[in-house]
C-alpha positions as CSV (number, residue, x, y, z in Angstrom):
1,X,-9.6,-156.5,-203.9
2,X,-10.9,-159.8,-203.1
3,X,-7.5,-160.6,-201.6
4,X,-8.1,-157.7,-199.2
5,X,-11.8,-158.5,-198.3
6,X,-10.5,-162.2,-197.7
7,X,-7.5,-161.2,-195.2
8,X,-10.0,-158.6,-193.4
9,X,-12.6,-161.6,-193.0
10,X,-9.6,-164.0,-191.6
11,X,-8.3,-161.4,-189.3
12,X,-12.0,-161.0,-187.9
13,X,-12.0,-164.6,-187.6
14,X,-8.7,-165.0,-185.4
15,X,-9.8,-162.0,-183.4
16,X,-13.0,-163.9,-182.5
17,X,-11.1,-167.1,-181.9
18,X,-8.8,-165.2,-179.8
19,X,-11.8,-163.6,-177.7
20,X,-13.5,-167.1,-177.4
21,X,-10.3,-168.6,-175.9
22,X,-9.8,-165.7,-173.7
23,X,-13.4,-165.9,-172.3
24,X,-12.9,-169.6,-172.0
25,X,-9.8,-169.4,-170.0
26,X,-11.5,-166.7,-167.9
27,X,-14.3,-168.9,-167.2
28,X,-12.0,-172.1,-166.5
29,X,-9.9,-169.9,-164.1
30,X,-13.0,-168.7,-162.3
31,X,-14.5,-172.4,-162.0
32,X,-11.4,-173.6,-160.6
33,X,-10.9,-170.6,-158.1
34,X,-14.8,-171.5,-157.1
35,X,-13.8,-175.1,-157.0
36,X,-10.7,-174.7,-154.6
37,X,-12.4,-172.1,-152.5
38,X,-15.3,-174.8,-152.0
39,X,-12.9,-177.7,-151.3
40,X,-10.9,-175.7,-148.8
41,X,-14.3,-174.7,-146.9
42,X,-15.6,-178.3,-147.3
43,X,-12.5,-179.7,-145.4
44,X,-12.4,-176.9,-142.8
45,X,-16.0,-177.5,-141.7
46,X,-15.6,-181.4,-142.0
47,X,-12.4,-181.1,-139.5
48,X,-14.6,-179.0,-137.2
49,X,-17.3,-181.5,-137.4
50,X,-15.0,-184.3,-136.7
51,X,-13.4,-182.3,-133.7
52,X,-17.1,-181.5,-132.4
53,X,-18.1,-185.1,-133.0
54,X,-15.2,-186.5,-131.1
55,X,-15.9,-184.3,-128.3
56,X,-19.6,-184.9,-128.1
57,X,-19.0,-188.8,-128.4
58,X,-16.4,-188.7,-125.9
59,X,-19.0,-186.7,-123.3
60,X,-21.3,-189.1,-124.1
61,X,-19.0,-192.2,-123.7
62,X,-18.2,-190.6,-120.1
63,X,-21.7,-189.9,-119.2
64,X,-22.7,-193.5,-120.3
65,X,-19.5,-195.4,-118.5
66,X,-20.3,-193.2,-115.4
67,X,-23.9,-193.9,-115.1
68,X,-23.1,-197.6,-115.8
69,X,-20.8,-197.8,-113.2
70,X,-23.2,-195.9,-110.8
71,X,-26.0,-198.4,-111.7
72,X,-23.4,-201.5,-111.1
73,X,-22.2,-200.3,-107.7
74,X,-25.9,-199.6,-106.8
75,X,-26.9,-203.1,-107.7
76,X,-23.9,-204.5,-105.5
77,X,-24.7,-202.6,-102.3
C-alpha cells in the first residue's frame, strides 16, 4: 500500500515537472518570437530613418551649397 502511494506521488511529481518544463518552453518560445519580431521592426525602421536622414541631409547640403554659391557670386559682382 505504501509503495502504491509512493508511486502515485512520484507520478504526480513527474506530471508537474513535465507541465513546468512545457510552460517554460512555451514562454521561452513566445519571448524569442517577440524578440525576433522586435529586432526585425527595429532594423526596418532604422533603415527607413537612415534613408530619410540621408535624403534630408542631402537636401540641406544642396540648399546650403546653392545658397553659399549665390552669396559668393553676389559678393563678386
